[in-house]
PAZAPA-4460 file (N, C-alpha, C; in steps of 0.05 Angstrom, whole numbers, plus 32768, in hexadecimal, padded with zeros to 4 digits):
% residues 301
    n_x    n_y    n_z   ca_x   ca_y   ca_z    c_x    c_y    c_z   seq   type   mol
   7FDF   81EA   8042   7FF2   81F4   8039   7FEB   81F7   8018     1      M     A
   7FF9   8209   800C   7FFA   820B   7FEB   7FFF   81F6   7FDD     2      A     A
   7FF5   81F7   7FC5   7FFB   81DB   7FB3   801C   81EA   7FB1     3      D     A
   802D   81CA   7FAC   8047   81DB   7FA8   8056   81E1   7F8A     4      E     A
   8036   81D4   7F7B   803D   81CB   7F5E   8037   81E6   7F53     5      R     A
   8046   81FD   7F4E   8040   8213   7F47   8043   8217   7F2D     6      T     A
   8037   822A   7F1D   8043   8226   7F03   805D   8235   7EF9     7      S     A
   806A   823C   7F13   8083   824A   7F0B   809D   8236   7F16     8      T     A
   8095   8220   7F24   80A4   8209   7F29   80AA   81F8   7F10     9      D     A
   80C6   81F3   7F07   80CD   81E0   7EF4   80C7   81CA   7EF6    10      P     A
   80BD   81BB   7EE1   80AF   81A4   7EDC   80C0   818F   7EF5    11      P     A
   80D9   818A   7EF0   80E1   817A   7F06   80DD   817D   7F20    12      Y     A
   80D2   8194   7F26   80D5   819B   7F46   80B5   8193   7F42    13      R     A
   80A6   8197   7F37   8085   818D   7F3F   8081   8171   7F40    14      R     A
   8095   8161   7F32   8096   8147   7F38   80A0   8140   7F48    15      I     A
   80AF   8147   7F57   80BB   8142   7F6E   80AE   8149   7F83    16      V     A
   8096   8160   7F80   8088   8165   7F9B   806E   8156   7F95    17      A     A
   8062   814F   7F84   804F   8134   7F84   8056   811C   7F88    18      E     A
   8072   8113   7F88   807E   80F6   7F94   8082   80FA   7FAE    19      V     A
   808A   8115   7FB8   808D   8119   7FD5   8070   8113   7FE8    20      R     A
   8059   8122   7FD2   8044   8120   7FDC   8034   8101   7FE0    21      R     A
   803D   80F6   7FD0   802F   80D9   7FCF   803E   80C8   7FEB    22      R     A
   8058   80CC   7FEC   8067   80C9   8002   8059   80C6   8017    23      I     A
   8055   80E4   8020   804C   80F0   803C   802A   80E5   803C    24      E     A
   801C   80E5   802C   8006   80D0   8029   8001   80B8   8033    25      R     A
   801B   80AE   8027   801D   8088   802F   8015   807A   801A    26      G     A
   8010   808D   7FFF   800B   8078   7FE7   8023   806A   7FE0    27      E     A
   803A   8081   7FE4   8059   8070   7FE0   805E   8064   7FFB    28      L     A
   8070   804F   8001   8075   8049   8016   808E   803B   8017    29      R     A
   80A2   803F   802E   80BA   8036   8031   80BC   801E   801B    30      P     A
   80D2   8027   800C   80D9   800A   7FFD   80C9   8002   7FDD    31      G     A
   80AF   8014   7FDC   809F   800E   7FC9   80B3   8021   7FAC    32      D     A
   80AD   8018   7F95   80BA   801E   7F81   80AC   803B   7F78    33      R     A
   80BF   8049   7F74   80B0   8069   7F6A   80B3   806B   7F4B    34      V     A
   80A2   8081   7F38   80A3   8073   7F20   80B9   807E   7F12    35      P     A
   80C2   8061   7EF9   80D9   806E   7EF1   80DC   8085   7EE7    36      S     A
   80F1   8088   7ED1   80F9   809D   7EC2   80E0   80A0   7EAD    37      A     A
   80E1   8086   7E9C   80CD   8080   7E85   80B0   808B   7E93    38      R     A
   80A8   807E   7EA9   8095   807B   7EA8   808A   809B   7EBC    39      A     A
   809A   80AA   7EC2   8098   80C5   7EC4   808F   80DD   7EA5    40      I     A
   80A4   80D2   7E99   80A2   80E1   7E7F   8081   80D9   7E70    41      T     A
   8075   80C5   7E78   8061   80BD   7E72   8045   80D0   7E7D    42      R     A
   8049   80CF   7E9B   802F   80CF   7EB0   8038   80F3   7EAD    43      E     A
   8048   8101   7EAB   804E   8122   7EAE   8058   8130   7E93    44      W     A
   8059   8119   7E81   8059   8128   7E5F   8073   813E   7E5F    45      G     A
   808B   812B   7E6E   80A2   8140   7E6F   80BB   8129   7E5C    46      V     A
   80D1   8138   7E4F   80EA   812A   7E4D   80F1   811A   7E5D    47      A     A
   8104   8103   7E56   8112   80F9   7E6E   8129   8102   7E78    48      I     A
   812E   811C   7E6F   8149   812E   7E7E   813C   8131   7E98    49      A     A
   811D   813F   7E91   8114   8147   7EAB   8109   8132   7EC1    50      T     A
   8100   811E   7EB4   80F6   8103   7EC9   8114   80FA   7ED6    51      A     A
   812C   80F5   7EC9   8149   80F0   7ED8   814D   810A   7EE9    52      T     A
   814B   8123   7EE4   8150   8138   7EF5   8140   8134   7F10    53      K     A
   8128   8130   7F0A   8116   8128   7F23   8119   810B   7F38    54      A     A
   8124   80FA   7F2A   8132   80E5   7F38   8147   80EA   7F4B    55      H     A
   815C   80F8   7F3C   8173   8101   7F49   816B   8119   7F5F    56      A     A
   8158   8129   7F5F   8149   813B   7F6F   8147   8127   7F87    57      T     A
   8131   8114   7F84   8125   8105   7F9D   813E   80F6   7FA7    58      L     A
   8152   80E6   7F9E   8160   80E3   7FA9   8178   80F1   7FBD    59      R     A
   8176   810A   7FAD   818C   811D   7FBC   8179   8129   7FDA    60      E     A
   815F   8129   7FDA   814F   8136   7FED   8143   8118   8002    61      E     A
   8155   8106   7FFB   8158   80EB   800D   8139   80DC   8008    62      G     A
   8128   80E3   7FFA   8111   80D7   7FF2   810F   80C1   7FEA    63      L     A
   8121   80B4   7FDD   8123   80A5   7FC9   8147   8093   7FC9    64      T     A
   8145   8079   7FC3   815E   806A   7FC1   8160   8057   7FAD    65      V     A
   816D   8054   7FA0   8171   8042   7F87   817D   8024   7F98    66      A     A
   816C   8014   7F92   816B   7FF8   7F9C   8171   7FE4   7F7F    67      R     A
   8189   7FD9   7F7A   8199   7FC0   7F6B   8187   7FB1   7F64    68      P     A
   8181   7FB6   7F52   8168   7F9D   7F4A   8152   7FA0   7F4F    69      G     A
   8148   7FB8   7F56   812D   7FC1   7F5C   8123   7FDC   7F4E    70      V     A
   8133   7FE7   7F4F   8133   800C   7F44   8131   801C   7F58    71      G     A
   8125   8035   7F59   8127   804A   7F6E   810C   8041   7F78    72      T     A
   810F   803F   7F91   80F8   8040   7FA5   80F8   8056   7FC9    73      V     A
   80E5   8058   7FCD   80E3   806D   7FE5   80F5   805F   7FF7    74      V     A
   8103   8078   8004   811A   8075   8018   8106   8068   802C    75      A     A
   8114   805D   8041   8107   8052   805D   8120   804B   806B    76      G     A
   8114   8037   8083   812F   8028   8090   812C   8010   8086    77      P     A
   813B   7FFC   8096   813D   7FE6   808A   8155   7FE7   8071    78      A     A
   816C   7FFA   807E   8181   7FF3   8066   818E   7FDC   8069    79      P     A
   819C   7FD7   804E   81B4   7FBA   8052   81C5   7FBE   806E    80      R     A
   81CA   7FA8   8073   81E3   7FA6   8090   81F8   7FA6   8078    81      R     A
   8212   7FB2   808B   8228   7FB2   807C   8235   7F91   807A    82      D     A
   8231   7F80   8083   8231   7F69   8080   8229   7F55   8069    83      H     A
   8215   7F63   8063   820C   7F5B   8042   821A   7F64   8029    84      E     A
   8229   7F78   802E   8235   7F84   801F   8248   7F73   8010    85      L     A
   8252   7F6D   7FF3   8265   7F60   7FEA   8273   7F79   7FD5    86      S     A
   8287   7F6E   7FCA   829A   7F7D   7FB3   8283   7F7D   7F99    87      R     A
   8278   7F65   7F96   826E   7F65   7F7D   824E   7F6E   7F81    88      D     A
   8248   7F75   7F93   822D   7F85   7F96   8232   7F9F   7F8F    89      R     A
   8249   7FAA   7F9A   8250   7FBF   7F9C   8250   7FCE   7F87    90      I     A
   8264   7FB7   7F71   8272   7FC2   7F56   8255   7FC2   7F44    91      V     A
   8243   7FA6   7F4C   8228   7FB1   7F35   821B   7FC1   7F40    92      R     A
   8217   7FD0   7F59   8207   7FE5   7F5C   8211   7FFB   7F50    93      T     A
   822C   7FFD   7F4D   8235   8014   7F45   8239   8011   7F24    94      A     A
   823B   7FFC   7F19   8232   8001   7EFE   8211   8005   7EF6    95      I     A
   8202   8001   7F09   81E8   8005   7F03   81E4   8027   7F02    96      A     A
   81F1   8038   7F18   81E8   8050   7F18   8201   805C   7F03    97      I     A
   8214   804D   7EFD   8222   805F   7EE1   8211   8059   7ECD    98      A     A
   8203   8043   7EC6   81F6   8040   7EAF   81E0   8051   7EB1    99      D     A
   81D4   8057   7EC6   81BA   806E   7ECA   81C4   808C   7EC3   100      E     A
   81D8   8089   7ED0   81DA   80B1   7ED7   81FA   80BA   7ECC   101      H     A
   8209   80A9   7EC1   8222   80AB   7EB6   8235   80A8   7ED1   102      G     A
   824E   80A3   7EC8   8265   80A0   7EDB   826D   80B9   7EE8   103      L     A
   8268   80D6   7EE8   826F   80E9   7EF2   825D   80E9   7F08   104      A     A
   8243   80DE   7F07   822B   80E0   7F23   8239   80C8   7F39   105      E     A
   8244   80B7   7F2A   824C   80A0   7F3F   8261   80A7   7F53   106      L     A
   8255   80AF   7F6F   826C   80AF   7F88   8265   809B   7F93   107      T     A
   827B   809E   7FAD   8276   8085   7FBF   825E   8094   7FD2   108      M     A
   8256   80A5   7FDE   8242   80A6   7FEA   8226   80A0   7FDA   109      R     A
   8227   80AA   7FB9   820D   80A0   7FB5   8207   8082   7FAE   110      R     A
   821E   8076   7FB0   821D   8057   7FAB   8214   804B   7FC5   111      L     A
   821F   8051   7FD8   821A   8052   7FF7   81FE   8051   7FFB   112      A     A
   81EF   806C   7FF0   81D4   8066   7FF7   81BE   8058   7FE8   113      A     A
   81CF   804E   7FCD   81BE   803F   7FBB   81C2   8025   7FCC   114      G     A
   81D3   801E   7FD9   81D5   8007   7FE8   81CA   8004   8007   115      L     A
   81CE   8013   800C   81BE   8017   801F   81D0   8019   803D   116      G     A
   81E8   801A   8041   81F9   8022   8051   8209   803A   8051   117      V     A
   821A   8039   8062   8227   804B   806B   8242   8050   805C   118      A     A
   8249   8064   804E   825E   8068   8038   827A   8059   8041   119      T     A
   827E   805B   8057   8296   804F   805D   8296   8032   805E   120      M     A
   8280   8027   805F   827F   800F   8064   827D   8007   8041   121      A     A
   8287   8013   8030   8291   800F   800F   82B0   8007   8010   122      L     A
   82BE   8012   8020   82E1   8018   801F   82E0   7FFA   8025   123      Y     A
   82D7   7FE8   803D   82DF   7FC8   8041   82E0   7FBC   8028   124      R     A
   82D0   7FC1   8013   82CF   7FB3   8000   82E5   7FC2   7FE8   125      H     A
   82DE   7FD1   7FDC   82EA   7FE4   7FD1   82FC   8002   7FD9   126      V     A
   8316   7FFC   7FDC   8327   8010   7FE5   8324   8032   7FD3   127      P     A
   8317   802F   7FC4   8318   804C   7FB8   8308   8046   7F9A   128      S     A
   82FA   8060   7F95   82ED   8060   7F86   82FF   8057   7F68   129      R     A
   8313   8066   7F5F   8324   8055   7F48   8326   8037   7F4C   130      D     A
   8324   8027   7F5F   8324   8004   7F62   830A   8001   7F5E   131      E     A
   8300   800F   7F64   82D9   8007   7F5F   82D8   8007   7F40   132      L     A
   82DB   8021   7F35   82D7   8024   7F14   82EB   800E   7F04   133      I     A
   82FF   8000   7F08   830A   7FE8   7F08   82F6   7FD2   7F0D   134      V     A
   82F4   7FD1   7F21   82DC   7FB5   7F24   82C3   7FB9   7F11   135      G     A
   82B6   7FCF   7F0A   82A4   7FDA   7EF7   82AD   7FCD   7EDC   136      M     A
   82C4   7FD5   7ED7   82D6   7FD3   7EBA   82CE   7FAF   7EB0   137      I     A
   82E5   7FA8   7EC7   82DE   7F89   7EC6   82C8   7F7A   7EC6   138      D     A
   82B6   7F82   7ED6   829E   7F74   7ED1   828D   7F7D   7EB8   139      V     A
   8289   7F8C   7EB0   8286   7F9C   7E93   828C   7F8B   7E81   140      A     A
   82AB   7F8A   7E7C   82B9   7F71   7E6D   82B5   7F60   7E69   141      I     A
   82AB   7F50   7E86   82A8   7F37   7E88   828F   7F2F   7E74   142      G     A
   827F   7F3F   7E73   826F   7F3D   7E66   8270   7F34   7E41   143      A     A
   8284   7F3E   7E39   8289   7F2E   7E21   8291   7F0D   7E1C   144      I     A
   8283   7F03   7E0C   8283   7EE1   7E0B   8290   7EE3   7DF2   145      R     A
   82AD   7EDA   7DEC   82B6   7ECD   7DDB   82B9   7EAF   7DDA   146      L     A
   82BD   7EA3   7DC1   82BD   7E85   7DC2   82DA   7E7D   7DD0   147      P     A
   82D6   7E66   7DDC   82F9   7E56   7DE4   830D   7E59   7DCE   148      P     A
   82F7   7E46   7DB9   8307   7E46   7DA4   8307   7E5A   7D8C   149      R     A
   831E   7E62   7D87   8319   7E7E   7D71   8310   7E73   7D51   150      H     A
   8301   7E84   7D4B   82FA   7E81   7D2D   8318   7E7F   7D19   151      P     A
   8313   7E75   7D09   832F   7E6D   7CFB   8334   7E84   7CED   152      P     A
   8325   7E93   7CE6   8334   7EB1   7CD4   8331   7EC7   7CF4   153      S     A
   834B   7ED7   7CED   8359   7EE1   7D01   833F   7F02   7CF9   154      W     A
   8336   7F02   7CE3   8329   7F1B   7CE0   830C   7F19   7CE8   155      R     A
   82FF   7F00   7CEA   82E3   7EF5   7CF8   82EC   7EF9   7D18   156      T     A
   82FC   7EF4   7D26   8302   7EF1   7D46   8307   7F12   7D45   157      C     A
   830F   7F1C   7D3C   8315   7F40   7D3B   82F8   7F4B   7D39   158      L     A
   82E7   7F48   7D24   82D1   7F4D   7D1F   82B6   7F46   7D39   159      E     A
   82BF   7F2E   7D45   82A9   7F2C   7D53   82B2   7F2D   7D6E   160      L     A
   82CD   7F3A   7D75   82D8   7F47   7D8A   82C5   7F61   7D88   161      C     A
   82CE   7F73   7D7B   82C4   7F8A   7D74   82AB   7F90   7D7B   162      A     A
   82A0   7F7F   7D74   827A   7F7B   7D72   8275   7F75   7D91   163      R     A
   827D   7F64   7D9D   8281   7F5C   7DC2   827E   7F77   7DC6   164      E     A
   8298   7F86   7DC2   829F   7F9B   7DD4   828F   7FBA   7DCD   165      E     A
   8281   7FB8   7DB5   826F   7FCA   7DAE   8255   7FCB   7DBB   166      W     A
   8252   7FAE   7DBF   8231   7FAF   7DCF   8238   7FAF   7DF1   167      A     A
   824E   7FAE   7DF7   8256   7FAF   7E13   8258   7FC9   7E1A   168      V     A
   825E   7FDB   7E05   8268   7FFB   7E05   8249   8008   7E05   169      F     A
   8238   7FFE   7DFB   8223   800C   7DF7   820D   8005   7E11   170      Q     A
   8210   7FEA   7E1D   8203   7FE8   7E35   820A   7FF7   7E48   171      R     A
   8222   8001   7E45   822F   800D   7E59   8246   8022   7E51   172      H     A
   822E   803C   7E54   8240   8057   7E41   8259   8064   7E4D   173      P     A
   8250   805B   7E67   826A   8069   7E78   828B   8053   7E74   174      W     A
   828A   8043   7E67   829C   8030   7E68   82B2   8035   7E58   175      L     A
   82AC   8048   7E3B   82BE   804B   7E32   82CD   8060   7E3C   176      G     A
   82C3   8075   7E45   82D2   808B   7E4C   82E6   8084   7E67   177      P     A
   82DB   8076   7E78   82E4   8070   7E90   8305   805C   7E8D   178      S     A
   8302   804D   7E74   831A   803E   7E6E   8339   8053   7E61   179      M     A
   8347   8052   7E6C   8366   8054   7E5D   8372   8042   7E52   180      S     A
   8381   8055   7E3F   8391   8053   7E2B   83AA   804B   7E31   181      L     A
   83B2   8062   7E3A   83D3   8069   7E3F   83D8   8058   7E59   182      T     A
   83C1   8056   7E6B   83C9   804B   7E88   83B0   8039   7E90   183      R     A
   83B3   8020   7E80   8398   800C   7E80   8392   8002   7E97   184      P     A
   8380   8005   7EA1   8376   7FF1   7EBC   8378   7FD5   7EB5   185      Q     A
   8383   7FC4   7ECA   8388   7FAF   7ECC   8372   7F98   7ED3   186      L     A
   835F   7F9F   7EC5   8344   7F89   7ECB   834B   7F71   7EBB   187      A     A
   8347   7F5E   7EC7   8349   7F3B   7EC6   833E   7F39   7EAD   188      P     A
   8322   7F40   7EA6   8318   7F32   7E91   831C   7F4B   7E7B   189      N     A
   832A   7F63   7E7C   8339   7F6D   7E68   834E   7F60   7E5F   190      G     A
   835F   7F56   7E74   837B   7F49   7E66   836E   7F2A   7E60   191      V     A
   835B   7F1D   7E5F   8353   7F00   7E4E   834E   7F0A   7E37   192      L     A
   833B   7F28   7E39   8333   7F2D   7E1D   834B   7F32   7E09   193      L     A
   835E   7F43   7E1A   8372   7F45   7E04   8389   7F2E   7DF6   194      T     A
   838C   7F1D   7E09   8394   7F03   7E0B   8384   7EF5   7DF3   195      E     A
   836B   7EF7   7DED   835B   7EE3   7DDF   835B   7EF1   7DC0   196      W     A
   8362   7F12   7DBC   8365   7F1D   7DA7   837F   7F14   7D99   197      V     A
   8396   7F11   7DAC   83B5   7F10   7DA8   83B6   7EF5   7D95   198      L     A
   83A9   7EDB   7D9E   83A2   7EC5   7D9D   8394   7EBF   7D7D   199      A     A
   8384   7ED9   7D79   8375   7ED5   7D5F   838B   7ED1   7D4A   200      S     A
   83AA   7EE0   7D4E   83B6   7EDB   7D37   83D3   7EC8   7D37   201      F     A
   83C4   7EB7   7D44   83DA   7E9A   7D42   83D3   7E91   7D21   202      D     A
   83EA   7E89   7D1D   83F2   7E84   7D01   83EB   7E9A   7CEB   203      G     A
   83F4   7EAC   7CF2   83FE   7EC0   7CE5   8417   7ECB   7CEF   204      T     A
   8426   7EDF   7CE0   8440   7EE5   7CDB   8448   7EFF   7CF1   205      A     A
   8435   7F03   7D01   8430   7F16   7D0D   843C   7F11   7D25   206      L     A
   8452   7F2C   7D34   8461   7F29   7D4B   844B   7F2B   7D61   207      T     A
   8453   7F23   7D7A   8445   7F30   7D8E   8443   7F50   7D93   208      A     A
   8452   7F56   7D91   8454   7F7A   7D88   8441   7F81   7D7B   209      H     A
   8435   7F79   7D6B   842B   7F82   7D49   840E   7F7B   7D57   210      E     A
   8408   7F5E   7D65   83F2   7F5A   7D6C   83E9   7F65   7D80   211      R     A
   83F3   7F72   7D8C   83E3   7F83   7DA6   83E8   7F9E   7D98   212      M     A
   83F2   7FA9   7D83   83ED   7FC2   7D78   83D0   7FC0   7D6E   213      Y     A
   83CA   7FAB   7D60   83B3   7FA2   7D57   839D   7FA7   7D67   214      V     A
   839D   7F9A   7D81   8389   7F97   7D98   8383   7FB1   7DA6   215      Q     A
   839C   7FC2   7DA4   83A1   7FDE   7DA9   8389   7FED   7D96   216      I     A
   838E   7FEE   7D81   837D   7FF7   7D66   8365   7FF6   7D65   217      M     A
   8361   7FD8   7D6A   833F   7FD6   7D6A   8336   7FE0   7D81   218      L     A
   8342   7FD7   7D98   832E   7FE3   7DB4   832D   8008   7DAC   219      F     A
   8348   8009   7DA5   8344   8029   7DA7   832A   8037   7D93   220      T     A
   8329   8027   7D7C   8310   8029   7D69   82F5   8029   7D77   221      F     A
   82EF   8017   7D89   82DA   800F   7D8E   82D8   8021   7DAA   222      V     A
   82EC   8026   7DBC   82E2   8031   7DCD   82E5   8052   7DCA   223      R     A
   82F6   805F   7DB6   82EF   807C   7DA5   82CF   807C   7DA0   224      G     A
   82C9   806E   7D93   82AD   8074   7D8C   8298   8071   7DA3   225      L     A
   829F   805F   7DB5   828B   805F   7DD1   828D   8078   7DE2   226      S     A
   829E   8086   7DE2   82A1   809D   7DEE   828F   80B7   7DE9   227      T     A
   8281   80AD   7DD4   826F   80C3   7DCB   824D   80B6   7DD4   228      A     A
   824E   80A3   7DDC   8238   8092   7DEB   822C   80A9   7E09   229      L     A
   8243   80A5   7E15   823F   80B4   7E33   8236   80D5   7E2D   230      E     A
   8244   80E6   7E1B   8245   80FD   7E10   8227   8101   7E0C   231      I     A
   821F   80E7   7DF5   8204   80EB   7DEB   81EA   80EA   7E00   232      E     A
   81F0   80D9   7E17   81DD   80D8   7E2C   81DA   80EB   7E3F   233      N     A
   81F1   80F9   7E43   81F5   810E   7E55   81E6   8122   7E45   234      E     A
   81E2   812A   7E2C   81D6   8136   7E18   81BB   813A   7E1C   235      A     A
   81B5   811B   7E1D   8199   8113   7E1C   818E   811D   7E38   236      V     A
   819D   8119   7E4F   8191   8120   7E68   818F   813E   7E72   237      R     A
   81A8   8150   7E5A   81A5   8169   7E61   818F   817D   7E55   238      E     A
   8187   8170   7E3C   8178   817B   7E27   8160   8171   7E22   239      T     A
   815E   8158   7E23   8143   8147   7E28   8138   813E   7E0C   240      G     A
   8150   814A   7DF8   8153   8141   7DDC   8160   812A   7DD1   241      L     A
   815B   8117   7DC4   816A   80FF   7DB2   817C   8115   7D9D   242      T     A
   8194   8102   7D90   81A2   8109   7D82   8190   8113   7D67   243      S     A
   8181   8104   7D63   816B   810E   7D48   815B   8121   7D47   244      E     A
   8152   812B   7D60   813F   813B   7D6C   8153   8159   7D68   245      Q     A
   816C   8158   7D79   817E   8168   7D78   8189   8178   7D5C   246      W     A
   8189   815E   7D48   8194   816A   7D30   8181   8175   7D1F   247      M     A
   8162   816F   7D29   814E   8180   7D1F   814B   819A   7D2A   248      E     A
   815D   81AC   7D3F   8153   81BF   7D3E   8171   81CE   7D37   249      T     A
   817D   81BC   7D24   8197   81C8   7D1F   819A   81D0   7D00   250      Q     A
   8181   81C8   7CF4   8178   81C9   7CD4   817A   81E3   7CCF   251      E     A
   8168   81F6   7CDC   816B   8214   7CD4   8188   8222   7CCF   252      G     A
   819B   821D   7CE2   81B4   8226   7CDE   81C4   8216   7CCD   253      S     A
   81C1   81FD   7CC8   81CE   81F0   7CB3   81C3   81F5   7C97   254      L     A
   81AC   81FB   7C98   819E   8209   7C77   81B1   8226   7C70   255      E     A
   81B3   8235   7C86   81BC   824E   7C81   81DE   8244   7C76   256      G     A
   81E8   823D   7C83   81FF   8235   7C81   820B   822F   7C62   257      M     A
   81FA   821A   7C5B   81FE   820D   7C3D   81E9   821B   7C24   258      I     A
   81D7   822D   7C2E   81C5   823A   7C1D   81E0   824F   7C08   259      G     A
   81F1   8256   7C0E   81FD   8268   7BFB   8209   825C   7BE1   260      S     A
   81FE   823A   7BE0   820C   8236   7BC6   822C   8227   7BCB   261      G     A
   823A   8229   7BE1   8253   8221   7BE6   824A   8201   7BF2   262      A     A
   8260   81FB   7C00   825A   81DC   7C08   824D   81CC   7BF9   263      L     A
   8251   81C9   7BE1   8242   81B3   7BD5   823F   819C   7BDD   264      E     A
   8255   818E   7BE5   8252   816F   7BE9   824C   816F   7C05   265      H     A
   8249   8180   7C1B   823F   8180   7C30   821E   8185   7C31   266      F     A
   8219   8195   7C1F   81FB   8197   7C10   81EE   8177   7C0F   267      R     A
   81FF   816F   7BFD   81F5   814E   7BF4   81F1   813E   7C04   268      E     A
   8201   813E   7C1E   81FB   812F   7C36   81E9   8132   7C43   269      L     A
   81E0   814E   7C44   81C9   8157   7C5A   81B2   8151   7C45   270      T     A
   81AC   8153   7C2A   8197   8154   7C24   818A   812D   7C1F   271      E     A
   819F   8121   7C20   81A2   8102   7C25   819D   80F1   7C39   272      H     A
   819E   8105   7C51   819A   80FC   7C6C   81B1   80EE   7C75   273      G     A
   81C4   80F7   7C7D   81E0   80EA   7C82   81DA   80DF   7CA4   274      F     A
   81E2   80C8   7CA8   81DC   80B0   7CC0   81F3   80B7   7CCA   275      D     A
   81E9   80C9   7CE6   8201   80CF   7CF7   8204   80B8   7D10   276      F     A
   81F4   80A2   7D0E   81EF   808B   7D1F   8207   8080   7D2B   277      G     A
   8212   807B   7D3C   8225   8073   7D48   8228   8052   7D40   278      L     A
   8217   8047   7D3C   8217   8025   7D2D   821D   802C   7D14   279      D     A
   8219   803B   7D02   821A   8045   7CE7   8232   8046   7CEC   280      Q     A
   824A   8059   7CFA   825F   805C   7CFE   826E   8044   7D01   281      L     A
   8268   8039   7D16   827A   801E   7D22   827F   8011   7D07   282      F     A
   8262   8005   7CF5   8264   7FF0   7CE4   827A   7FFC   7CCD   283      E     A
   8277   8018   7CCF   8286   8024   7CB1   82A7   8024   7CB9   284      F     A
   82AB   802C   7CD5   82BF   802B   7CDF   82D3   800F   7CDE   285      G     A
   82BE   7FFC   7CE9   82CF   7FDE   7CEF   82D2   7FD5   7CDB   286      L     A
   82C4   7FD4   7CBD   82D0   7FC9   7CA2   82E0   7FD5   7C98   287      A     A
   82E9   7FEE   7CA2   8306   8000   7C93   8320   7FED   7CA6   288      R     A
   831B   7FF7   7CBD   8329   7FEF   7CCC   8337   7FCB   7CC9   289      L     A
   831D   7FBA   7CC9   832E   7FA2   7CBB   833A   7F9F   7CA4   290      L     A
   832A   7FAB   7C8F   8337   7FAA   7C72   834D   7FB9   7C77   291      D     A
   8357   7FCA   7C85   8378   7FD2   7C7E   838A   7FBC   7C8F   292      G     A
   8380   7FB2   7CA8   8394   7F9C   7CB7   8393   7F85   7C9F   293      L     A
   8377   7F81   7C8D   8382   7F68   7C7B   839C   7F6C   7C6D   294      T     A
   83A0   7F82   7C60   83B1   7F8A   7C54   83CF   7F80   7C66   295      L     A
   83CF   7F91   7C7C   83DF   7F8C   7C8F   83EF   7F75   7C98   296      F     A
   83D7   7F61   7C9A   83DA   7F3D   7C9F   83E8   7F37   7C88   297      V     A
   83DB   7F3E   7C73   83E6   7F2C   7C5D   83FE   7F38   7C57   298      D     A
   8405   7F4B   7C5A   841E   7F59   7C47   8437   7F4A   7C5D   299      A     A
   8431   7F45   7C7C   8447   7F32   7C8E   8443   7F18   7C8C   300      R     A
   8438   7F0D   7C76   8434   7EEB   7C79   8451   7EDF   7C5F   301      A     A
***
């Protein structure tokens, strides 16, 4: 049989062909872990986006499945029995899939394959994908750790809360886009988080409505910035370029735009290497938001 890894095949197809060959030879057996995306980038010298596409193709062709807590393994018999399922296991597996591939790639069929069960078995624990997402939001927000006793300063409380939220959004890039501002999902841990922020203003003159507006504004700031995380991850998967590498590809066009002598202030920014990093934007935005709230709270005293 001719070697499937021809020079005309896309790199991800050559990787899939080699993994299939290893399975057919018995070098990889059912339940064995296949090389991770990072391992593939090292072994084949390809971009992370190519490695991710190879993994997706292996799963689509039924060669591999995702095992919670284990990784991607060779598909085989011995799937989990339905009675071993639980809502918590389903939700945490869904989170793992969304973390790696994005929320758009999370389907009930894919989730069932990762758990090794029939798709219909999931619906005995989570009636719909929407309810599954609410469960995912609840578990993700539940990882936020705030002290039971509030710090004496409301500003310290809000800064602590914002930083905890930002850390969780970074761990789960799908979280921000999945949460609605106008139709908020009633995740129990989200309600508890809101109550903690509202109580931060005990001892001030802020009304209950004003406290809620502050909570929404703080959440909107962190969530709004976090929506760029999922977009950036998708861009990396599609192009194989980090944001820094992509900016380097734009230098020629940028120089052409500012070379005419106009855009003086913009030229100054580019010459001094403006930092587009999200962490820097978070720090700057949070400080300005808290500065403005300080004026508001002091004026209400």
